[in-house]
C-alpha positions as CSV (number, residue, x, y, z in Angstrom):
1,A,-33.3,3.6,7.7
2,E,-30.0,3.0,9.5
3,E,-27.1,5.3,9.0
4,S,-24.5,3.6,6.8
5,I,-20.8,3.2,7.2
6,V,-18.6,2.3,4.2
7,W,-15.7,0.0,4.9
8,P,-13.3,0.4,2.0
9,Y,-10.6,-2.1,1.4
10,V,-7.8,-3.0,-1.1
11,C,-6.7,-6.5,-1.9
12,Y,-3.3,-6.4,-0.2
13,E,-2.4,-9.7,1.5
14,P,-2.1,-10.5,4.3
15,L,-3.9,-7.3,5.4
16,Y,-6.9,-7.9,3.1
17,V,-7.3,-11.2,1.4
18,C,-9.7,-11.2,-1.6
19,R,-11.1,-13.8,-3.9
20,D,-12.6,-12.4,-7.2
21,N,-12.1,-8.9,-5.6
22,T,-14.4,-9.8,-2.6
23,L,-12.9,-9.5,0.9
24,I,-12.8,-13.0,2.4
25,D,-10.0,-13.0,5.1
26,G,-6.9,-11.2,6.4
27,I,-5.8,-9.2,9.4
28,G,-7.9,-6.2,8.2
29,F,-10.9,-8.4,7.6
30,H,-10.8,-9.6,11.2
31,V,-10.3,-6.1,12.6
32,I,-13.3,-4.9,10.5
33,R,-15.5,-7.7,11.9
34,Q,-14.5,-6.8,15.4
35,V,-15.3,-3.1,15.0
36,Q,-18.5,-3.8,13.1
37,G,-19.7,-5.9,16.0
38,Q,-19.2,-2.9,18.3
39,L,-21.4,-0.7,16.0
40,P,-24.8,-2.5,15.8
41,G,-26.8,0.6,15.0
42,Y,-25.3,1.1,11.5
43,A,-25.6,-0.5,8.1
44,H,-22.2,-1.8,7.1
45,R,-21.1,-1.8,3.4
46,E,-17.6,-3.2,2.4
47,M,-16.3,-1.7,-0.9
48,L,-13.2,-2.4,-2.9
49,M,-11.6,0.9,-3.9
50,P,-8.2,2.4,-4.7
51,I,-6.4,4.3,-1.9
52,K,-6.8,7.6,-3.7
53,R,-10.6,7.2,-3.8
54,I,-10.6,6.2,-0.1
55,L,-8.8,9.4,0.7
56,D,-11.0,11.5,-1.6
57,F,-14.1,10.0,0.2
58,A,-12.6,11.0,3.6
59,R,-11.8,14.6,2.4
60,K,-15.6,14.9,1.5
61,G,-16.5,13.8,5.1
62,E,-18.1,10.5,3.9
63,H,-18.7,8.0,6.7
64,Q,-16.1,5.4,6.3
65,I,-13.7,3.3,8.4
66,F,-10.5,2.0,6.9
67,Y,-7.9,-0.1,8.7
68,G,-4.3,0.0,7.5
69,L,-3.3,3.6,6.4
70,Y,-0.1,5.2,7.6
71,K,-0.5,8.5,9.4
72,T,0.8,11.5,7.5
73,A,0.6,15.2,8.4
74,D,-1.8,15.8,5.4
75,R,-4.0,12.9,6.3
76,E,-4.3,14.0,9.9
77,T,-6.1,17.2,8.7
78,Y,-9.1,15.2,7.5
79,L,-8.8,11.7,9.2
80,R,-8.9,10.4,12.7
81,F,-6.3,7.7,13.5
82,S,-6.4,5.1,16.3
83,L,-3.3,4.3,18.3
84,P,-1.6,2.3,17.0
85,C,-2.9,3.0,13.5
86,R,-0.8,0.3,11.8
87,I,1.9,-2.1,12.8
88,S,3.9,-3.6,10.0
89,I,7.3,-4.9,9.1
90,P,9.9,-2.4,7.8
91,T,9.6,-1.2,4.2
92,F,11.9,-3.0,1.8
93,I,13.0,-2.8,-1.9
94,V,11.8,-5.6,-4.2
95,T,13.7,-6.4,-7.4
96,K,14.7,-9.5,-9.4
97,K,17.6,-11.5,-8.1
98,S,19.3,-11.1,-11.5
99,K,19.3,-7.3,-11.1
100,I,20.8,-7.0,-7.6
101,S,24.2,-6.1,-9.0
102,Q,22.7,-3.0,-10.5
103,F,21.7,-1.8,-7.0
104,T,24.7,-2.6,-5.0
105,D,28.1,-4.3,-4.9
106,N,27.3,-5.9,-1.6
107,P,23.8,-7.4,-1.4
108,S,24.0,-7.7,2.4
109,S,24.6,-4.0,3.0
110,P,21.9,-1.3,3.1
111,V,21.0,0.5,-0.2
112,S,20.1,4.2,-0.4
113,L,16.6,4.7,-1.9
114,D,17.6,8.4,-2.5
115,R,20.6,7.2,-4.6
116,L,18.5,4.6,-6.5
117,L,15.9,7.1,-7.5
118,T,18.6,9.3,-9.1
119,D,19.8,6.4,-11.2
120,S,17.9,7.0,-14.5
121,R,18.8,3.4,-15.7
122,L,16.6,1.9,-13.0
123,R,12.8,2.1,-13.4
124,F,10.9,2.6,-10.1
125,L,7.2,1.8,-9.5
126,S,5.4,4.2,-7.1
127,A,1.9,3.5,-5.9
128,K,-0.5,6.5,-6.1
129,S,-1.5,7.8,-2.6
130,V,0.4,5.1,-0.7
131,S,2.4,6.2,2.3
132,F,5.5,4.3,3.6
133,G,6.0,6.6,6.5
134,K,7.5,10.1,6.9
135,G,11.1,9.5,6.0
136,I,10.5,7.4,2.9
137,D,7.6,9.7,1.8
138,E,10.0,12.7,1.9
139,I,12.5,10.9,-0.3
140,L,9.7,9.8,-2.8
141,E,8.4,13.4,-2.9
142,K,11.8,14.8,-3.6
143,H,12.0,12.6,-6.7
144,Q,8.4,12.5,-7.8
145,D,9.0,14.2,-11.1
146,N,11.8,11.8,-12.2
147,K,11.3,10.3,-15.6
148,N,12.3,6.8,-14.3
149,I,9.3,6.6,-12.0
150,T,6.1,4.8,-13.1
151,I,2.9,5.5,-11.2
152,L,0.6,2.6,-10.3
153,E,-2.8,4.5,-10.3
154,D,-5.1,1.6,-9.3
155,T,-4.0,0.3,-5.9
156,T,-6.9,-2.2,-5.4
157,Q,-4.6,-5.1,-6.3
158,M,-1.3,-3.3,-5.6
159,G,0.8,-6.3,-4.4
160,K,-0.1,-8.5,-7.3
161,K,0.1,-5.7,-9.9
162,S,3.6,-4.6,-8.6
163,L,4.9,-8.2,-9.0
164,M,3.4,-8.5,-12.4
165,M,5.1,-5.3,-13.6
166,L,8.4,-6.4,-12.1
167,T,8.3,-9.9,-13.7
168,G,7.1,-8.4,-17.0
169,N,10.2,-6.1,-17.0
170,R,8.1,-2.9,-17.0
171,V,9.9,-1.8,-13.8
172,D,13.1,-2.7,-12.0
173,Y,12.1,-2.2,-8.4
174,F,9.4,-1.1,-6.0
175,L,8.8,-0.7,-2.3
176,S,6.8,-3.1,-0.3
177,L,5.7,-4.0,3.2
178,D,4.1,-7.3,4.0
179,S,2.2,-8.0,0.8
180,T,5.1,-9.0,-1.4
181,N,6.5,-11.4,1.2
182,H,3.1,-13.0,1.4
183,N,2.6,-13.4,-2.3
184,I,6.2,-14.7,-3.0
185,R,5.8,-17.3,-0.2
186,R,2.5,-18.4,-1.6
187,Q,3.9,-18.7,-5.1
188,G,6.9,-20.7,-4.0
């Protein structure tokens, strides 16, 4: 029997595009296909799983390859990263247009995430085990015990779930990379 490699993915467009939780397209999909083509001696299994589970698998030494994680000091102790490991647009804050005045007096000026997280009137959505890079991760860790932070445990459909929680008034803002732009453009 061939040795098996698990290819975990999350439905996070445009990185991983899914239909009915099955990976069908996206940047990560095409990267996976290219790498699989270079590994003909293995059985390849693609599996939808939350980022926390992907990281738990890696800590146990399971054979898996995942495209799209940010490098962190902790992750480098049990993962190997390619160079580059991920290229993306800068992280941005997502909120409703009607709430912008609660964040800043000048919508065209930068907003301090550190300051926003101390404002107990604003509810922030944080995704379990997701990294946004060293600087942002340090700010999030500093505020991780704040009562105004809601944790999204299941990150398999993170982009869609984050928008649903925002539009359903369960949170006031969250951080995003490319997925929110993609989903909003598609919805019009």
